[in-house]
Each structure stands twice: as structure tokens, then as C-alpha cells.
C-alpha positions as CSV (number, residue, x, y, z in Angstrom):
1,M,16.1,-19.6,-10.8
2,S,13.8,-17.6,-8.5
3,P,12.0,-14.5,-9.6
4,A,14.2,-12.5,-7.2
5,A,17.2,-13.2,-9.5
6,D,15.3,-12.1,-12.5
7,G,13.9,-8.8,-11.2
8,P,10.2,-7.9,-10.8
9,C,7.7,-10.8,-11.3
10,T,4.1,-10.2,-12.1
11,A,1.3,-12.3,-10.7
12,A,-2.0,-12.7,-12.5
13,S,-4.1,-12.4,-9.4
14,Y,-3.8,-12.5,-5.6
15,D,-4.7,-16.2,-5.5
16,D,-2.1,-16.8,-8.2
17,L,0.6,-15.0,-6.1
18,V,-0.2,-17.1,-3.0
19,A,-0.2,-20.3,-5.1
20,G,3.2,-19.3,-6.6
21,V,4.7,-18.7,-3.2
22,L,3.4,-22.0,-1.8
23,A,4.9,-23.8,-4.9
24,G,8.3,-22.2,-4.3
25,A,8.1,-20.0,-7.5
26,Y,9.4,-17.0,-5.6
27,G,12.1,-18.4,-3.4
28,P,12.5,-21.0,-0.6
29,D,9.6,-23.2,0.6
30,P,7.6,-21.1,3.0
31,A,6.9,-24.2,5.0
32,G,10.6,-24.1,6.1
33,L,10.5,-20.4,7.2
34,R,9.1,-19.5,10.7
35,I,7.9,-16.2,12.1
36,S,10.1,-15.1,15.0
37,V,8.2,-12.0,16.1
38,A,4.6,-10.9,15.9
39,F,3.3,-7.6,17.1
40,S,0.6,-5.0,16.7
41,T,1.1,-1.2,16.4
42,R,-1.7,1.0,17.5
43,Q,-2.0,4.8,17.0
44,A,-4.4,7.6,17.5
45,V,-3.7,10.8,15.7
46,R,-5.0,14.3,15.2
47,H,-2.6,16.5,13.2
48,A,-2.1,20.1,14.3
49,G,-4.6,22.3,12.5
50,R,-6.9,19.5,11.5
51,S,-10.5,19.2,12.9
52,G,-10.7,15.5,13.1
53,G,-8.5,12.5,13.9
54,Y,-8.4,8.7,13.3
55,R,-7.0,5.5,14.7
56,N,-4.9,2.8,13.1
57,E,-3.9,-0.7,14.1
58,V,-1.4,-2.8,12.2
59,L,-0.4,-6.5,12.5
60,S,3.3,-7.1,11.7
61,L,5.2,-10.3,11.4
62,R,9.0,-10.6,11.4
63,L,10.8,-13.1,9.1
64,G,14.5,-12.8,9.4
65,A,15.3,-9.2,8.7
66,A,12.0,-8.6,7.0
67,V,8.8,-7.3,8.5
68,G,5.4,-7.8,6.8
69,S,2.3,-5.8,7.8
70,C,-1.4,-5.6,7.4
71,A,-3.8,-3.1,8.8
72,V,-6.8,-4.3,10.8
73,E,-9.8,-2.6,12.2
74,P,-8.9,-1.2,15.7
75,G,-9.8,-3.8,18.3
76,A,-10.5,-6.6,15.9
77,L,-7.3,-8.5,16.5
78,T,-7.0,-10.4,19.8
79,D,-3.7,-10.8,21.7
80,A,-4.1,-14.5,21.3
81,A,-4.2,-14.3,17.6
82,V,-1.0,-12.3,17.5
83,E,0.8,-14.6,19.8
84,A,-0.2,-17.7,17.9
85,C,1.7,-16.4,14.9
86,V,5.0,-16.6,16.7
87,G,7.0,-19.7,15.7
88,A,4.4,-20.7,13.0
89,D,5.7,-21.4,9.5
90,V,4.8,-19.0,6.7
91,A,3.0,-21.7,4.7
92,T,0.6,-22.4,7.6
93,L,-0.1,-18.7,8.1
94,L,-0.9,-18.3,4.4
95,G,-3.8,-20.5,5.2
96,H,-4.8,-18.8,8.4
97,E,-8.5,-18.2,9.0
98,L,-7.9,-14.5,9.4
99,L,-7.3,-12.6,6.2
100,P,-5.0,-9.9,7.9
101,V,-2.8,-12.7,9.2
102,R,-2.6,-14.3,5.7
103,V,-1.7,-10.9,4.1
104,A,0.9,-10.0,6.8
105,A,2.5,-13.5,6.3
106,L,2.6,-13.1,2.5
107,D,4.1,-9.6,2.9
108,A,6.8,-10.9,5.3
109,Y,7.7,-13.7,2.9
110,L,8.0,-11.3,-0.1
111,M,9.9,-8.7,1.9
112,H,12.3,-11.6,2.7
113,V,12.8,-12.8,-0.8
114,L,12.1,-9.6,-2.8
115,P,13.1,-6.6,-0.6
116,H,12.6,-3.0,-1.9
117,E,15.8,-2.7,-3.9
118,S,16.6,-1.6,-7.4
119,A,16.8,-5.2,-8.6
120,S,13.1,-5.6,-7.7
121,G,12.2,-2.3,-9.5
122,A,12.1,-0.1,-6.5
123,R,13.2,3.6,-6.6
124,P,13.8,5.1,-3.1
125,F,12.1,8.4,-2.3
126,P,13.3,10.2,0.8
127,L,10.9,11.7,3.3
128,P,12.2,14.6,5.4
129,A,12.1,14.8,9.1
130,G,9.2,16.8,10.5
131,S,6.0,16.9,12.4
132,S,3.3,14.2,11.8
133,L,1.5,16.5,9.4
134,E,4.6,17.6,7.6
135,K,5.6,13.9,7.0
136,S,2.0,13.0,6.1
137,R,2.1,15.7,3.4
138,A,5.5,14.7,2.1
139,R,4.3,11.1,1.7
140,A,1.2,12.3,0.0
141,R,3.1,14.2,-2.6
142,A,5.3,11.1,-3.2
143,V,2.1,9.1,-3.8
144,V,0.2,11.5,-5.9
145,E,3.1,12.1,-8.3
146,L,2.6,8.5,-9.4
147,I,-0.8,9.2,-10.9
148,D,-0.4,9.7,-14.7
149,A,-3.5,11.8,-15.3
150,P,-4.1,15.3,-16.7
151,P,-5.5,18.2,-14.6
152,G,-9.2,17.9,-14.3
153,A,-9.2,14.1,-14.3
154,R,-11.4,12.4,-11.6
155,V,-9.6,10.1,-9.2
156,L,-11.4,7.5,-7.0
157,V,-9.6,7.5,-3.7
158,V,-10.1,4.2,-1.8
159,G,-9.1,4.7,1.8
160,V,-9.4,8.4,2.6
161,V,-6.3,10.2,3.8
162,N,-6.8,14.0,4.0
163,S,-3.2,14.8,3.0
164,L,-3.7,12.8,-0.2
165,L,-6.9,14.7,-1.1
166,E,-5.0,17.9,-0.4
167,A,-2.2,16.8,-2.8
168,L,-4.6,15.9,-5.5
169,R,-6.2,19.3,-5.4
170,E,-2.7,20.8,-5.6
171,R,-2.3,18.9,-8.9
172,G,-5.7,20.1,-10.2
173,L,-7.2,16.6,-10.0
174,A,-10.8,16.0,-9.0
175,Y,-11.5,13.1,-6.6
176,V,-14.2,10.9,-5.2
177,P,-13.4,10.0,-1.6
178,C,-14.3,6.4,-0.7
179,D,-14.0,4.6,2.6
180,L,-15.9,1.8,4.3
181,K,-16.4,4.0,7.3
182,G,-18.2,6.7,5.3
183,G,-18.6,10.1,6.9
184,T,-17.0,13.3,5.5
185,T,-13.6,14.6,4.7
186,E,-11.7,17.3,6.5
187,W,-13.5,19.8,4.2
188,G,-17.0,18.4,4.7
189,E,-17.1,16.4,1.4
190,P,-19.3,13.3,1.6
191,V,-17.3,10.0,1.6
192,V,-18.9,7.2,-0.4
193,T,-18.7,3.6,0.8
194,D,-19.0,1.5,-2.4
195,A,-15.9,1.8,-4.5
196,L,-17.0,-0.6,-7.2
197,A,-20.1,1.6,-7.9
198,E,-17.8,4.6,-8.6
199,L,-15.3,3.0,-10.9
200,D,-16.9,3.7,-14.2
201,R,-17.2,7.5,-13.6
202,C,-13.5,7.9,-12.6
203,D,-10.4,8.2,-14.8
204,A,-7.9,6.7,-12.3
205,V,-7.9,4.9,-8.9
206,L,-5.7,5.7,-5.9
207,A,-6.1,2.9,-3.4
208,S,-4.7,2.0,0.0
209,G,-3.0,-1.3,0.6
210,M,-5.7,-1.8,3.3
211,T,-7.8,-3.1,0.4
212,L,-5.7,-6.3,0.7
213,G,-6.7,-6.8,4.3
214,N,-10.4,-6.2,3.8
215,G,-10.6,-8.3,0.6
216,S,-11.6,-5.6,-1.8
217,F,-8.2,-5.3,-3.7
218,E,-8.8,-8.0,-6.2
219,A,-12.0,-6.5,-7.6
220,L,-10.2,-3.1,-8.1
221,R,-7.2,-4.8,-9.8
222,A,-9.4,-6.9,-12.1
223,H,-11.4,-3.8,-13.2
224,A,-8.3,-1.8,-13.8
225,A,-6.8,-4.6,-15.9
226,A,-10.0,-5.1,-17.9
227,H,-10.6,-1.4,-18.6
228,G,-7.1,0.1,-18.7
229,T,-7.8,2.4,-15.8
230,P,-4.6,3.6,-14.0
231,L,-4.5,2.0,-10.5
232,V,-2.0,3.5,-8.1
233,M,-1.5,1.8,-4.7
234,F,-0.1,3.4,-1.6
235,A,0.9,0.6,0.7
236,Q,1.9,0.2,4.3
237,T,-0.2,-3.0,4.2
238,G,1.3,-5.3,1.7
239,S,4.2,-3.1,0.6
240,A,6.1,-6.1,-0.8
241,V,2.9,-7.7,-2.1
242,L,1.5,-5.0,-4.3
243,P,4.5,-4.5,-6.6
244,R,3.9,-8.1,-7.8
245,F,0.8,-6.9,-9.6
246,L,2.5,-4.2,-11.7
247,G,1.4,-4.8,-15.3
248,A,-1.6,-6.9,-14.1
249,G,-3.9,-4.0,-13.3
250,V,-1.6,-2.1,-11.0
251,S,0.2,0.8,-12.7
252,A,2.3,2.1,-9.8
253,V,3.0,1.5,-6.1
254,C,4.3,3.7,-3.3
255,A,5.5,1.1,-0.9
256,E,6.1,2.0,2.7
257,P,7.4,-0.9,4.9
258,Y,7.5,-0.9,8.7
259,P,8.4,1.4,10.5
260,F,5.8,3.8,9.0
261,F,6.2,7.6,8.8
262,W,3.9,8.2,11.7
263,L,6.1,6.4,14.1
264,D,9.0,8.7,14.1
265,G,9.8,12.4,13.5
266,G,13.1,11.7,11.7
267,P,13.8,11.2,8.0
268,G,12.4,8.1,6.3
269,T,12.1,6.4,2.9
270,V,9.3,5.2,0.7
271,H,9.9,3.0,-2.4
272,R,8.2,3.9,-5.6
273,Y,7.6,1.4,-8.5
274,A,6.8,1.8,-12.2
275,G,5.0,5.1,-12.4
276,T,7.9,7.2,-11.2
277,T,9.6,7.1,-14.5
278,A,6.4,7.7,-16.6
279,A,4.7,10.3,-14.5
280,A,6.7,11.9,-11.7
281,D,9.9,12.3,-13.7
282,R,8.0,14.0,-16.6
283,R,6.4,16.5,-14.1
284,A,9.8,17.2,-12.5
285,A,11.3,17.9,-15.9
286,A,8.4,20.2,-16.8
287,S,8.6,22.0,-13.5
288,G,12.4,22.6,-14.0
289,A,11.8,24.0,-17.5
290,A,9.1,26.3,-16.2
291,A,11.4,27.6,-13.5
């Protein structure tokens, strides 16, 4: 019986998850499944009222009805690399020389066999229609609610998103912004570049799924597992991958499969795992009692 029939399945590490997929532990042999469509999505954004902007690029692979994605550095992925994924079997792509291709292939496979449904532990959370900033803030609230930490706790934010920092402040949480690009936040706060150096002085970690694509996720997961530090993941990259680490260092996931909130002004859905019951529901109950 595959893990899909049993509900959520926890992997001990990223390599353990890949090995399990290749061994058929999660569903059909990935060597028999081929990618039908490969594409990249590029965006540049500057929300109304914000002083700065940013760029994103995401590689996506389609397997049947499922789409797996991994963010890449803008301009780092060639057209030839994208086109070479079309028609390739998933097992081959899991051994690709480019890590983002490997992650997108793993995400596509797990979206295919363990989609974001209640049987897999997912709880849908609706995002309202609105402007790019309104949707960004709505998603940020959905993510930050998953952090089970008291006011005044310090959160290491790996992958700076200004709306997330804003939502953390609304909850009375302190934060250390961290991003490989460095720089400053919208409010002039310095952004550190070494997440591992900050872990011991933070009470919780909020990290982007992009850590899968740049190879830094496993160190964060292992530290959280060893020290009991809450690790919440917000995931466009690897939205179907990260729920597999719940209970193995990851405490909660806000999964956002393609198409992402920034692509459309209409309503959308993210899928929350694990922490919604423990953290968000308690806060919602307390808020109702206070009202």
C-alpha cells in the first residue's frame, strides 16, 4: 500500500525522501512517468505604496494534472535546460545536474501522488481577490498564523518577504530578516545573509521553500529537529515536498502550488498543514472570545 492511501508520510531527510520516491515507496515508479510540459514563469513586482521591488523566476514541470515548481535565480536557467525536461521521465530528472530541476521534478511527482487534500493532511485556506499587495498581505497572515510562539519571541525569517515581516509585527513577534541577497528591508532594517549563524538566538524559524532550490533547507530542518525549534515553511517551491517533513523538523507548512497568488487578481487557495490546529485555531478562538 502506498503512503498516499495511509495519509501523510514523513521522510527522515531530503535524501531519504528522494530515495523513497525512486524505490516506489510513495507511489508508481517515477521511471514510468514523463513530464509533458516544462515552463518558466518570470515576474517583476513593485507593490503600490512600497519603495522597492523584486524579481522572481520559477521553473515548473507538469506531470498529468500536477504541476511541480522550484524558484531559480532570475536568468540562471537557460531555455535549453527547460526544454530538455519535456518528455523526460521523473526518475531521470531526479538525478539532473541542476538542483532546481531535481526539486521541481520531485514536487511534480509528489503533487501527482499526494495532492493537497484532506487525506494528505492539508487544510485549505482561501485567499480573497484583490491587488497584488492585498493578496500578498492575505497570504502573509495565513503563513504567520502557523507560528506557535508568544508575543516577543524572535523569528528567523529565511527569504525576506516584506508582507511577512509586516504580519509578524502585527502579532508582536520580533524577527531577524535573512536572505542570500542581503540588503535592507522595506523599513531599512539590515538583512543578514547567514541563516545558520542566527539559529541559536532565535525562538522559531520561518523559511521559504526556495531553501530547497538553493540547498540550504536540510541544514535548517536538521537543526530544528535536533533542538526542537519550531520551523514553519511557506512554499511555492516544493509545496508538495515540504509536508513530507512534518514531524521531522518541520512543524507546519503553508503550501501554495502553481498558479501563485501574484499571477492573478482573483480568489485563490493555499493549503496549510499541521500548525493550523495547534496555533491558528487557538488564536481564532481567543480572538472570538475577546470580541
